[in-house]
N, CA, C and O atoms as a CHARMM CRD file, in Angstrom:
* protein
*
  352
    1    1 MET  N      8.28800 -17.16200  -2.90800 PROA 1      0.00000
    2    1 MET  CA     7.32200 -16.08700  -2.65300 PROA 1      0.00000
    3    1 MET  C      7.95700 -14.74000  -3.00000 PROA 1      0.00000
    4    1 MET  O      9.12200 -14.48300  -2.69900 PROA 1      0.00000
    5    2 GLN  N      7.16700 -13.90300  -3.63100 PROA 2      0.00000
    6    2 GLN  CA     7.66500 -12.58900  -4.04500 PROA 2      0.00000
    7    2 GLN  C      7.73200 -11.63600  -2.85700 PROA 2      0.00000
    8    2 GLN  O      6.84900 -11.61600  -2.00000 PROA 2      0.00000
    9    3 MET  N      8.80900 -10.84200  -2.83100 PROA 3      0.00000
   10    3 MET  CA     8.97000  -9.83700  -1.77900 PROA 3      0.00000
   11    3 MET  C      8.01400  -8.67800  -2.04400 PROA 3      0.00000
   12    3 MET  O      7.66800  -8.42000  -3.19700 PROA 3      0.00000
   13    4 PRO  N      7.57900  -7.97000  -0.98800 PROA 4      0.00000
   14    4 PRO  CA     6.69500  -6.82500  -1.19600 PROA 4      0.00000
   15    4 PRO  C      7.45100  -5.62900  -1.78200 PROA 4      0.00000
   16    4 PRO  O      8.66800  -5.50300  -1.64800 PROA 4      0.00000
   17    5 LEU  N      6.68900  -4.76900  -2.42800 PROA 5      0.00000
   18    5 LEU  CA     7.19600  -3.51600  -2.98200 PROA 5      0.00000
   19    5 LEU  C      6.98100  -2.41900  -1.94000 PROA 5      0.00000
   20    5 LEU  O      5.87200  -2.27100  -1.42700 PROA 5      0.00000
   21    6 HSD  N      8.02000  -1.65100  -1.62000 PROA 6      0.00000
   22    6 HSD  CA     7.81900  -0.51600  -0.71900 PROA 6      0.00000
   23    6 HSD  C      7.28600   0.65400  -1.55000 PROA 6      0.00000
   24    6 HSD  O      7.90900   1.06200  -2.53000 PROA 6      0.00000
   25    7 PHE  N      6.12800   1.18800  -1.14800 PROA 7      0.00000
   26    7 PHE  CA     5.43700   2.23900  -1.88800 PROA 7      0.00000
   27    7 PHE  C      5.22200   3.45100  -0.99200 PROA 7      0.00000
   28    7 PHE  O      4.79300   3.32400   0.15500 PROA 7      0.00000
   29    8 GLU  N      5.52800   4.63000  -1.53400 PROA 8      0.00000
   30    8 GLU  CA     5.22700   5.87900  -0.83400 PROA 8      0.00000
   31    8 GLU  C      4.50500   6.82000  -1.77400 PROA 8      0.00000
   32    8 GLU  O      4.88600   6.97300  -2.93500 PROA 8      0.00000
   33    9 LEU  N      3.45500   7.45400  -1.26200 PROA 9      0.00000
   34    9 LEU  CA     2.71800   8.49400  -1.96300 PROA 9      0.00000
   35    9 LEU  C      2.91000   9.77400  -1.17100 PROA 9      0.00000
   36    9 LEU  O      2.53400   9.85700  -0.00200 PROA 9      0.00000
   37   10 VAL  N      3.49900  10.77300  -1.81700 PROA 10     0.00000
   38   10 VAL  CA     3.87000  12.01700  -1.15700 PROA 10     0.00000
   39   10 VAL  C      3.25800  13.19300  -1.92000 PROA 10     0.00000
   40   10 VAL  O      3.24600  13.20500  -3.15100 PROA 10     0.00000
   41   11 THR  N      2.75200  14.17800  -1.17800 PROA 11     0.00000
   42   11 THR  CA     2.31600  15.44500  -1.76600 PROA 11     0.00000
   43   11 THR  C      3.20700  16.53700  -1.16800 PROA 11     0.00000
   44   11 THR  O      3.95100  16.27400  -0.22400 PROA 11     0.00000
   45   12 PRO  N      3.14000  17.75300  -1.70300 PROA 12     0.00000
   46   12 PRO  CA     3.94000  18.83200  -1.09800 PROA 12     0.00000
   47   12 PRO  C      3.61800  19.05200   0.38400 PROA 12     0.00000
   48   12 PRO  O      4.45600  19.55500   1.13200 PROA 12     0.00000
   49   13 GLU  N      2.40800  18.67700   0.80800 PROA 13     0.00000
   50   13 GLU  CA     1.99500  18.90600   2.19400 PROA 13     0.00000
   51   13 GLU  C      2.40700  17.80700   3.15600 PROA 13     0.00000
   52   13 GLU  O      2.72800  18.08000   4.31300 PROA 13     0.00000
   53   14 LYS  N      2.40200  16.54400   2.67900 PROA 14     0.00000
   54   14 LYS  CA     2.63000  15.44900   3.63600 PROA 14     0.00000
   55   14 LYS  C      2.95400  14.13800   2.94300 PROA 14     0.00000
   56   14 LYS  O      2.78900  13.98900   1.73200 PROA 14     0.00000
   57   15 LEU  N      3.42200  13.19000   3.75300 PROA 15     0.00000
   58   15 LEU  CA     3.55400  11.79800   3.33100 PROA 15     0.00000
   59   15 LEU  C      2.15900  11.20500   3.48200 PROA 15     0.00000
   60   15 LEU  O      1.66400  11.01900   4.59400 PROA 15     0.00000
   61   16 TYR  N      1.54000  10.91500   2.35700 PROA 16     0.00000
   62   16 TYR  CA     0.14800  10.47300   2.36500 PROA 16     0.00000
   63   16 TYR  C      0.03600   8.97900   2.66500 PROA 16     0.00000
   64   16 TYR  O     -0.89300   8.55100   3.35000 PROA 16     0.00000
   65   17 ARG  N      0.98200   8.18200   2.15500 PROA 17     0.00000
   66   17 ARG  CA     0.93500   6.72900   2.35900 PROA 17     0.00000
   67   17 ARG  C      2.34000   6.16000   2.30400 PROA 17     0.00000
   68   17 ARG  O      3.14900   6.57800   1.47500 PROA 17     0.00000
   69   18 SER  N      2.63100   5.22600   3.16700 PROA 18     0.00000
   70   18 SER  CA     3.88500   4.47500   3.14500 PROA 18     0.00000
   71   18 SER  C      3.54500   3.05300   3.54800 PROA 18     0.00000
   72   18 SER  O      3.13200   2.80800   4.68100 PROA 18     0.00000
   73   19 ALA  N      3.71900   2.10000   2.61200 PROA 19     0.00000
   74   19 ALA  CA     3.30600   0.72600   2.89000 PROA 19     0.00000
   75   19 ALA  C      4.06500  -0.24100   2.00000 PROA 19     0.00000
   76   19 ALA  O      4.56600   0.13100   0.93800 PROA 19     0.00000
   77   20 ASP  N      4.14200  -1.48000   2.44600 PROA 20     0.00000
   78   20 ASP  CA     4.65900  -2.55700   1.60900 PROA 20     0.00000
   79   20 ASP  C      3.45700  -3.21000   0.94800 PROA 20     0.00000
   80   20 ASP  O      2.52900  -3.65200   1.62700 PROA 20     0.00000
   81   21 VAL  N      3.47700  -3.27100  -0.38700 PROA 21     0.00000
   82   21 VAL  CA     2.33500  -3.76600  -1.16100 PROA 21     0.00000
   83   21 VAL  C      2.82600  -4.76600  -2.20600 PROA 21     0.00000
   84   21 VAL  O      4.02900  -4.94700  -2.39600 PROA 21     0.00000
   85   22 HSD  N      1.86400  -5.41800  -2.88600 PROA 22     0.00000
   86   22 HSD  CA     2.21100  -6.36200  -3.94700 PROA 22     0.00000
   87   22 HSD  C      2.56300  -5.61600  -5.23900 PROA 22     0.00000
   88   22 HSD  O      3.59900  -5.87700  -5.85100 PROA 22     0.00000
   89   23 MET  N      1.68800  -4.68200  -5.64900 PROA 23     0.00000
   90   23 MET  CA     1.87700  -3.98200  -6.92100 PROA 23     0.00000
   91   23 MET  C      1.12600  -2.65700  -6.90400 PROA 23     0.00000
   92   23 MET  O      0.11700  -2.51100  -6.21400 PROA 23     0.00000
   93   24 VAL  N      1.63100  -1.69000  -7.67500 PROA 24     0.00000
   94   24 VAL  CA     0.95300  -0.41200  -7.87300 PROA 24     0.00000
   95   24 VAL  C      0.90300  -0.15100  -9.37600 PROA 24     0.00000
   96   24 VAL  O      1.90300  -0.31400 -10.07500 PROA 24     0.00000
   97   25 VAL  N     -0.27500   0.25900  -9.87100 PROA 25     0.00000
   98   25 VAL  CA    -0.42300   0.68300 -11.26400 PROA 25     0.00000
   99   25 VAL  C     -0.55600   2.20100 -11.24900 PROA 25     0.00000
  100   25 VAL  O     -1.42900   2.75700 -10.58300 PROA 25     0.00000
  101   26 VAL  N      0.33300   2.86300 -12.00100 PROA 26     0.00000
  102   26 VAL  CA     0.46700   4.31900 -11.98800 PROA 26     0.00000
  103   26 VAL  C     -0.03200   4.89600 -13.31500 PROA 26     0.00000
  104   26 VAL  O      0.27500   4.35000 -14.37500 PROA 26     0.00000
  105   27 PRO  N     -0.81200   6.01100 -13.27300 PROA 27     0.00000
  106   27 PRO  CA    -1.25200   6.65900 -14.51700 PROA 27     0.00000
  107   27 PRO  C     -0.14000   7.53900 -15.09500 PROA 27     0.00000
  108   27 PRO  O     -0.15900   8.75900 -14.92900 PROA 27     0.00000
  109   28 GLY  N      0.81400   6.92600 -15.76200 PROA 28     0.00000
  110   28 GLY  CA     1.92100   7.67300 -16.35300 PROA 28     0.00000
  111   28 GLY  C      1.45700   8.51700 -17.52600 PROA 28     0.00000
  112   28 GLY  O      0.46000   8.19300 -18.17100 PROA 28     0.00000
  113   29 SER  N      2.16800   9.58900 -17.80300 PROA 29     0.00000
  114   29 SER  CA     1.78400  10.47700 -18.90800 PROA 29     0.00000
  115   29 SER  C      1.89100   9.78100 -20.26800 PROA 29     0.00000
  116   29 SER  O      1.24000  10.19800 -21.22600 PROA 29     0.00000
  117   30 GLU  N      2.70500   8.72700 -20.36100 PROA 30     0.00000
  118   30 GLU  CA     2.83600   7.95300 -21.61000 PROA 30     0.00000
  119   30 GLU  C      2.00600   6.67900 -21.57200 PROA 30     0.00000
  120   30 GLU  O      2.09900   5.85100 -22.47800 PROA 30     0.00000
  121   31 GLY  N      1.19500   6.51500 -20.53100 PROA 31     0.00000
  122   31 GLY  CA     0.35500   5.32800 -20.37300 PROA 31     0.00000
  123   31 GLY  C      0.54500   4.72100 -19.00300 PROA 31     0.00000
  124   31 GLY  O      1.54800   4.97300 -18.33400 PROA 31     0.00000
  125   32 GLU  N     -0.42500   3.91800 -18.58600 PROA 32     0.00000
  126   32 GLU  CA    -0.34400   3.26800 -17.28100 PROA 32     0.00000
  127   32 GLU  C      0.81100   2.28200 -17.25100 PROA 32     0.00000
  128   32 GLU  O      1.14100   1.66300 -18.26300 PROA 32     0.00000
  129   33 PHE  N      1.42600   2.14000 -16.06700 PROA 33     0.00000
  130   33 PHE  CA     2.46400   1.12300 -15.89600 PROA 33     0.00000
  131   33 PHE  C      2.35700   0.52000 -14.50900 PROA 33     0.00000
  132   33 PHE  O      2.03200   1.20500 -13.53900 PROA 33     0.00000
  133   34 GLY  N      2.63500  -0.76700 -14.43200 PROA 34     0.00000
  134   34 GLY  CA     2.59400  -1.48600 -13.16800 PROA 34     0.00000
  135   34 GLY  C      3.99300  -1.67000 -12.61400 PROA 34     0.00000
  136   34 GLY  O      4.94400  -1.87100 -13.36900 PROA 34     0.00000
  137   35 VAL  N      4.11800  -1.60100 -11.29600 PROA 35     0.00000
  138   35 VAL  CA     5.40500  -1.75500 -10.63800 PROA 35     0.00000
  139   35 VAL  C      5.30400  -2.85000  -9.58100 PROA 35     0.00000
  140   35 VAL  O      4.44800  -2.80900  -8.69800 PROA 35     0.00000
  141   36 LEU  N      6.20000  -3.83200  -9.69500 PROA 36     0.00000
  142   36 LEU  CA     6.36400  -4.89600  -8.70200 PROA 36     0.00000
  143   36 LEU  C      7.74400  -4.75000  -8.09300 PROA 36     0.00000
  144   36 LEU  O      8.58600  -4.03400  -8.63500 PROA 36     0.00000
  145   37 GLU  N      7.99200  -5.42100  -6.96800 PROA 37     0.00000
  146   37 GLU  CA     9.32900  -5.45000  -6.36600 PROA 37     0.00000
  147   37 GLU  C     10.33300  -5.93900  -7.40700 PROA 37     0.00000
  148   37 GLU  O     10.05600  -6.87400  -8.15900 PROA 37     0.00000
  149   38 GLY  N     11.49500  -5.29900  -7.44200 PROA 38     0.00000
  150   38 GLY  CA    12.53900  -5.70300  -8.37800 PROA 38     0.00000
  151   38 GLY  C     12.45900  -5.02500  -9.73300 PROA 38     0.00000
  152   38 GLY  O     13.25800  -5.32700 -10.61900 PROA 38     0.00000
  153   39 HSD  N     11.50600  -4.10800  -9.91200 PROA 39     0.00000
  154   39 HSD  CA    11.37500  -3.37700 -11.18400 PROA 39     0.00000
  155   39 HSD  C     12.65600  -2.59700 -11.46000 PROA 39     0.00000
  156   39 HSD  O     13.29300  -2.09100 -10.53500 PROA 39     0.00000
  157   40 ALA  N     13.02700  -2.50200 -12.72500 PROA 40     0.00000
  158   40 ALA  CA    14.20400  -1.72200 -13.11300 PROA 40     0.00000
  159   40 ALA  C     14.00800  -0.25400 -12.73900 PROA 40     0.00000
  160   40 ALA  O     12.87600   0.23000 -12.74500 PROA 40     0.00000
  161   41 PRO  N     15.08400   0.46300 -12.41400 PROA 41     0.00000
  162   41 PRO  CA    14.97300   1.89500 -12.11300 PROA 41     0.00000
  163   41 PRO  C     14.28000   2.62000 -13.27600 PROA 41     0.00000
  164   41 PRO  O     14.51500   2.32900 -14.44900 PROA 41     0.00000
  165   42 PHE  N     13.42700   3.56400 -12.90800 PROA 42     0.00000
  166   42 PHE  CA    12.54000   4.16600 -13.90500 PROA 42     0.00000
  167   42 PHE  C     12.01500   5.47500 -13.34000 PROA 42     0.00000
  168   42 PHE  O     11.82300   5.59700 -12.13000 PROA 42     0.00000
  169   43 MET  N     11.78100   6.45100 -14.20400 PROA 43     0.00000
  170   43 MET  CA    11.18400   7.71000 -13.77900 PROA 43     0.00000
  171   43 MET  C     10.17400   8.13400 -14.84500 PROA 43     0.00000
  172   43 MET  O     10.42600   7.97300 -16.03900 PROA 43     0.00000
  173   44 SER  N      9.03600   8.67400 -14.41700 PROA 44     0.00000
  174   44 SER  CA     7.99300   9.07900 -15.35000 PROA 44     0.00000
  175   44 SER  C      7.20400  10.24300 -14.77400 PROA 44     0.00000
  176   44 SER  O      7.05200  10.36600 -13.55900 PROA 44     0.00000
  177   45 THR  N      6.70800  11.08700 -15.65400 PROA 45     0.00000
  178   45 THR  CA     5.72000  12.06300 -15.20800 PROA 45     0.00000
  179   45 THR  C      4.39500  11.32500 -15.05700 PROA 45     0.00000
  180   45 THR  O      4.18400  10.27000 -15.65600 PROA 45     0.00000
  181   46 VAL  N      3.50700  11.89500 -14.24800 PROA 46     0.00000
  182   46 VAL  CA     2.23200  11.27000 -13.93000 PROA 46     0.00000
  183   46 VAL  C      1.12100  12.20600 -14.36600 PROA 46     0.00000
  184   46 VAL  O      1.18700  13.41500 -14.14200 PROA 46     0.00000
  185   47 LYS  N      0.08700  11.63100 -14.99800 PROA 47     0.00000
  186   47 LYS  CA    -1.07100  12.44000 -15.37200 PROA 47     0.00000
  187   47 LYS  C     -2.16400  12.26200 -14.32400 PROA 47     0.00000
  188   47 LYS  O     -2.08100  11.37300 -13.47700 PROA 47     0.00000
  189   48 ASP  N     -3.18300  13.10600 -14.38400 PROA 48     0.00000
  190   48 ASP  CA    -4.32700  12.98000 -13.48400 PROA 48     0.00000
  191   48 ASP  C     -4.97300  11.61100 -13.69600 PROA 48     0.00000
  192   48 ASP  O     -5.20200  11.19800 -14.83300 PROA 48     0.00000
  193   49 GLY  N     -5.25900  10.92100 -12.61500 PROA 49     0.00000
  194   49 GLY  CA    -5.89300   9.61100 -12.71900 PROA 49     0.00000
  195   49 GLY  C     -5.83600   8.86400 -11.40800 PROA 49     0.00000
  196   49 GLY  O     -5.51800   9.42900 -10.36200 PROA 49     0.00000
  197   50 ASP  N     -6.15200   7.57400 -11.48200 PROA 50     0.00000
  198   50 ASP  CA    -6.19900   6.73300 -10.28200 PROA 50     0.00000
  199   50 ASP  C     -4.93900   5.89600 -10.15200 PROA 50     0.00000
  200   50 ASP  O     -4.51600   5.23700 -11.10200 PROA 50     0.00000
  201   51 LEU  N     -4.34000   5.93000  -8.95800 PROA 51     0.00000
  202   51 LEU  CA    -3.32000   4.94700  -8.58800 PROA 51     0.00000
  203   51 LEU  C     -4.09800   3.71700  -8.14900 PROA 51     0.00000
  204   51 LEU  O     -5.04500   3.83200  -7.37100 PROA 51     0.00000
  205   52 SER  N     -3.71600   2.54700  -8.63300 PROA 52     0.00000
  206   52 SER  CA    -4.33400   1.29500  -8.19000 PROA 52     0.00000
  207   52 SER  C     -3.31200   0.56000  -7.34600 PROA 52     0.00000
  208   52 SER  O     -2.25600   0.16300  -7.83900 PROA 52     0.00000
  209   53 ILE  N     -3.63000   0.37900  -6.06600 PROA 53     0.00000
  210   53 ILE  CA    -2.69900  -0.22200  -5.10900 PROA 53     0.00000
  211   53 ILE  C     -3.22100  -1.60600  -4.73600 PROA 53     0.00000
  212   53 ILE  O     -4.29700  -1.74000  -4.15300 PROA 53     0.00000
  213   54 TYR  N     -2.44200  -2.63700  -5.08200 PROA 54     0.00000
  214   54 TYR  CA    -2.80300  -4.01900  -4.79100 PROA 54     0.00000
  215   54 TYR  C     -2.05000  -4.45800  -3.53200 PROA 54     0.00000
  216   54 TYR  O     -0.84100  -4.68400  -3.59500 PROA 54     0.00000
  217   55 PRO  N     -2.73500  -4.58400  -2.39500 PROA 55     0.00000
  218   55 PRO  CA    -2.03300  -4.91600  -1.15200 PROA 55     0.00000
  219   55 PRO  C     -1.38200  -6.29400  -1.18400 PROA 55     0.00000
  220   55 PRO  O     -0.29300  -6.48100  -0.64200 PROA 55     0.00000
  221   56 THR  N     -2.05000  -7.26600  -1.82100 PROA 56     0.00000
  222   56 THR  CA    -1.51400  -8.61900  -1.96300 PROA 56     0.00000
  223   56 THR  C     -1.86600  -9.13900  -3.35400 PROA 56     0.00000
  224   56 THR  O     -2.74000  -8.59200  -4.02600 PROA 56     0.00000
  225   57 ALA  N     -1.18200 -10.19700  -3.77700 PROA 57     0.00000
  226   57 ALA  CA    -1.47900 -10.80800  -5.08100 PROA 57     0.00000
  227   57 ALA  C     -2.93300 -11.27700  -5.10100 PROA 57     0.00000
  228   57 ALA  O     -3.38000 -11.94600  -4.16900 PROA 57     0.00000
  229   58 GLY  N     -3.66500 -10.93600  -6.14400 PROA 58     0.00000
  230   58 GLY  CA    -5.04500 -11.36400  -6.28600 PROA 58     0.00000
  231   58 GLY  C     -6.06800 -10.52400  -5.54100 PROA 58     0.00000
  232   58 GLY  O     -7.27000 -10.73600  -5.69600 PROA 58     0.00000
  233   59 ALA  N     -5.60900  -9.56900  -4.73100 PROA 59     0.00000
  234   59 ALA  CA    -6.54300  -8.72300  -3.97200 PROA 59     0.00000
  235   59 ALA  C     -7.13700  -7.65100  -4.88500 PROA 59     0.00000
  236   59 ALA  O     -6.54000  -7.27400  -5.89400 PROA 59     0.00000
  237   60 ALA  N     -8.31100  -7.17300  -4.51600 PROA 60     0.00000
  238   60 ALA  CA    -8.90800  -6.04500  -5.23800 PROA 60     0.00000
  239   60 ALA  C     -8.07400  -4.79600  -4.93100 PROA 60     0.00000
  240   60 ALA  O     -7.61700  -4.61400  -3.80300 PROA 60     0.00000
  241   61 PRO  N     -7.88000  -3.94300  -5.93400 PROA 61     0.00000
  242   61 PRO  CA    -7.04800  -2.75900  -5.70200 PROA 61     0.00000
  243   61 PRO  C     -7.78000  -1.66700  -4.92700 PROA 61     0.00000
  244   61 PRO  O     -8.99700  -1.50900  -5.02000 PROA 61     0.00000
  245   62 GLU  N     -6.98700  -0.92400  -4.16200 PROA 62     0.00000
  246   62 GLU  CA    -7.46200   0.32300  -3.57000 PROA 62     0.00000
  247   62 GLU  C     -7.12100   1.40500  -4.57600 PROA 62     0.00000
  248   62 GLU  O     -6.00800   1.42800  -5.10200 PROA 62     0.00000
  249   63 ARG  N     -8.05600   2.30000  -4.85300 PROA 63     0.00000
  250   63 ARG  CA    -7.79700   3.36100  -5.83500 PROA 63     0.00000
  251   63 ARG  C     -7.70900   4.70900  -5.11800 PROA 63     0.00000
  252   63 ARG  O     -8.55100   5.05400  -4.28800 PROA 63     0.00000
  253   64 ILE  N     -6.65900   5.45700  -5.46900 PROA 64     0.00000
  254   64 ILE  CA    -6.47000   6.79800  -4.92700 PROA 64     0.00000
  255   64 ILE  C     -6.31900   7.74800  -6.11000 PROA 64     0.00000
  256   64 ILE  O     -5.44800   7.55800  -6.95900 PROA 64     0.00000
  257   65 ARG  N     -7.17100   8.77200  -6.16200 PROA 65     0.00000
  258   65 ARG  CA    -7.14500   9.74100  -7.25800 PROA 65     0.00000
  259   65 ARG  C     -6.02400  10.74800  -6.99600 PROA 65     0.00000
  260   65 ARG  O     -5.92800  11.32500  -5.91300 PROA 65     0.00000
  261   66 ILE  N     -5.17300  10.94800  -8.02000 PROA 66     0.00000
  262   66 ILE  CA    -4.09000  11.92200  -7.90600 PROA 66     0.00000
  263   66 ILE  C     -4.12200  12.87400  -9.09000 PROA 66     0.00000
  264   66 ILE  O     -4.72600  12.59300 -10.12500 PROA 66     0.00000
  265   67 GLU  N     -3.45700  14.00700  -8.90900 PROA 67     0.00000
  266   67 GLU  CA    -3.31400  14.98300  -9.99100 PROA 67     0.00000
  267   67 GLU  C     -1.84300  15.29200 -10.16700 PROA 67     0.00000
  268   67 GLU  O     -1.18500  15.76700  -9.24200 PROA 67     0.00000
  269   68 GLY  N     -1.32400  15.02000 -11.36300 PROA 68     0.00000
  270   68 GLY  CA     0.02800  15.38500 -11.75400 PROA 68     0.00000
  271   68 GLY  C      1.12800  14.86400 -10.85700 PROA 68     0.00000
  272   68 GLY  O      0.87800  14.23500  -9.82900 PROA 68     0.00000
  273   69 GLY  N      2.36500  15.14300 -11.27500 PROA 69     0.00000
  274   69 GLY  CA     3.51200  14.79300 -10.45800 PROA 69     0.00000
  275   69 GLY  C      4.49700  13.89800 -11.18000 PROA 69     0.00000
  276   69 GLY  O      4.56300  13.88400 -12.40900 PROA 69     0.00000
  277   70 PHE  N      5.26200  13.15000 -10.39600 PROA 70     0.00000
  278   70 PHE  CA     6.30600  12.26400 -10.90100 PROA 70     0.00000
  279   70 PHE  C      6.25400  10.93800 -10.16100 PROA 70     0.00000
  280   70 PHE  O      5.79000  10.86500  -9.02300 PROA 70     0.00000
  281   71 ALA  N      6.73300   9.89800 -10.81600 PROA 71     0.00000
  282   71 ALA  CA     6.90500   8.58800 -10.17800 PROA 71     0.00000
  283   71 ALA  C      8.34800   8.16700 -10.38500 PROA 71     0.00000
  284   71 ALA  O      8.90600   8.33000 -11.47000 PROA 71     0.00000
  285   72 GLU  N      8.94600   7.62400  -9.33400 PROA 72     0.00000
  286   72 GLU  CA    10.31600   7.13800  -9.43300 PROA 72     0.00000
  287   72 GLU  C     10.40200   5.74300  -8.83000 PROA 72     0.00000
  288   72 GLU  O      9.95600   5.50700  -7.70700 PROA 72     0.00000
  289   73 VAL  N     10.98500   4.81900  -9.59800 PROA 73     0.00000
  290   73 VAL  CA    11.27400   3.47700  -9.10800 PROA 73     0.00000
  291   73 VAL  C     12.78000   3.39000  -8.93500 PROA 73     0.00000
  292   73 VAL  O     13.53500   3.69600  -9.85800 PROA 73     0.00000
  293   74 ASN  N     13.21900   2.97000  -7.74800 PROA 74     0.00000
  294   74 ASN  CA    14.64700   2.74600  -7.51200 PROA 74     0.00000
  295   74 ASN  C     14.79800   1.52300  -6.62400 PROA 74     0.00000
  296   74 ASN  O     13.82700   0.80400  -6.38800 PROA 74     0.00000
  297   75 GLU  N     16.01500   1.27700  -6.12700 PROA 75     0.00000
  298   75 GLU  CA    16.24700   0.06600  -5.32400 PROA 75     0.00000
  299   75 GLU  C     15.45300   0.06100  -4.01600 PROA 75     0.00000
  300   75 GLU  O     15.28700  -0.99500  -3.40800 PROA 75     0.00000
  301   76 ARG  N     14.96500   1.21000  -3.57800 PROA 76     0.00000
  302   76 ARG  CA    14.16900   1.28700  -2.34100 PROA 76     0.00000
  303   76 ARG  C     12.68200   1.05400  -2.59400 PROA 76     0.00000
  304   76 ARG  O     11.92900   0.83300  -1.64500 PROA 76     0.00000
  305   77 GLY  N     12.24300   1.09800  -3.85200 PROA 77     0.00000
  306   77 GLY  CA    10.83200   0.88200  -4.15700 PROA 77     0.00000
  307   77 GLY  C     10.28300   1.95400  -5.07500 PROA 77     0.00000
  308   77 GLY  O     11.01100   2.52000  -5.89100 PROA 77     0.00000
  309   78 LEU  N      8.99200   2.23300  -4.94000 PROA 78     0.00000
  310   78 LEU  CA     8.27800   3.20100  -5.78200 PROA 78     0.00000
  311   78 LEU  C      7.86300   4.39400  -4.93700 PROA 78     0.00000
  312   78 LEU  O      7.25500   4.23400  -3.87900 PROA 78     0.00000
  313   79 THR  N      8.19600   5.59300  -5.41100 PROA 79     0.00000
  314   79 THR  CA     7.72600   6.82900  -4.79800 PROA 79     0.00000
  315   79 THR  C      6.93900   7.60000  -5.84200 PROA 79     0.00000
  316   79 THR  O      7.43000   7.84700  -6.94400 PROA 79     0.00000
  317   80 VAL  N      5.71100   7.98200  -5.49300 PROA 80     0.00000
  318   80 VAL  CA     4.90200   8.84700  -6.35400 PROA 80     0.00000
  319   80 VAL  C      4.83000  10.19900  -5.65600 PROA 80     0.00000
  320   80 VAL  O      4.33000  10.30700  -4.53600 PROA 80     0.00000
  321   81 LEU  N      5.33600  11.23500  -6.33400 PROA 81     0.00000
  322   81 LEU  CA     5.29000  12.60600  -5.83400 PROA 81     0.00000
  323   81 LEU  C      4.14300  13.28900  -6.56400 PROA 81     0.00000
  324   81 LEU  O      4.32100  13.79600  -7.67200 PROA 81     0.00000
  325   82 ALA  N      2.97500  13.30200  -5.95000 PROA 82     0.00000
  326   82 ALA  CA     1.77400  13.84300  -6.58600 PROA 82     0.00000
  327   82 ALA  C      1.60700  15.31600  -6.22800 PROA 82     0.00000
  328   82 ALA  O      1.88600  15.72600  -5.10100 PROA 82     0.00000
  329   83 GLU  N      1.14900  16.10600  -7.19600 PROA 83     0.00000
  330   83 GLU  CA     0.83900  17.50900  -6.91100 PROA 83     0.00000
  331   83 GLU  C     -0.33400  17.58600  -5.93100 PROA 83     0.00000
  332   83 GLU  O     -0.38400  18.47500  -5.08100 PROA 83     0.00000
  333   84 ARG  N     -1.28000  16.64300  -6.05800 PROA 84     0.00000
  334   84 ARG  CA    -2.47300  16.67500  -5.21900 PROA 84     0.00000
  335   84 ARG  C     -3.08900  15.28700  -5.12900 PROA 84     0.00000
  336   84 ARG  O     -3.08300  14.53400  -6.10300 PROA 84     0.00000
  337   85 VAL  N     -3.61700  14.95200  -3.96700 PROA 85     0.00000
  338   85 VAL  CA    -4.40600  13.72800  -3.76600 PROA 85     0.00000
  339   85 VAL  C     -5.84500  14.15500  -3.54900 PROA 85     0.00000
  340   85 VAL  O     -6.12600  15.00100  -2.70000 PROA 85     0.00000
  341   86 ILE  N     -6.75000  13.57700  -4.31000 PROA 86     0.00000
  342   86 ILE  CA    -8.17100  13.90400  -4.19100 PROA 86     0.00000
  343   86 ILE  C     -8.79500  12.92600  -3.20400 PROA 86     0.00000
  344   86 ILE  O     -8.88800  11.73100  -3.48600 PROA 86     0.00000
  345   87 GLU  N     -9.22400  13.42800  -2.04900 PROA 87     0.00000
  346   87 GLU  CA    -9.84300  12.57800  -1.02300 PROA 87     0.00000
  347   87 GLU  C    -11.21300  12.11400  -1.50600 PROA 87     0.00000
  348   87 GLU  O    -11.98200  12.88900  -2.07500 PROA 87     0.00000
  349   88 ALA  N    -11.50500  10.83500  -1.27000 PROA 88     0.00000
  350   88 ALA  CA   -12.79600  10.26800  -1.70800 PROA 88     0.00000
  351   88 ALA  C    -13.93300  10.80700  -0.85900 PROA 88     0.00000
  352   88 ALA  O    -15.09000  10.44700  -1.07600 PROA 88     0.00000
């Protein structure tokens, strides 16, 4: 069984989300990319778009609209530092 990915979504104002999830698809400035647990260290700028958060394998994604920022994958998981989160 695959281990969960630790995911954090942070804005300048607050920690918006912190959860263990199956996968996150990020709107990178060079194209979308998916991150699972064990992903190689990676850093990317983020364009305006939807983060797709898959809580478990095969589950429908939760979508959160973000504007700009950076994404970093390291041994602790994925952190998205968004300039802004657009509330639905």
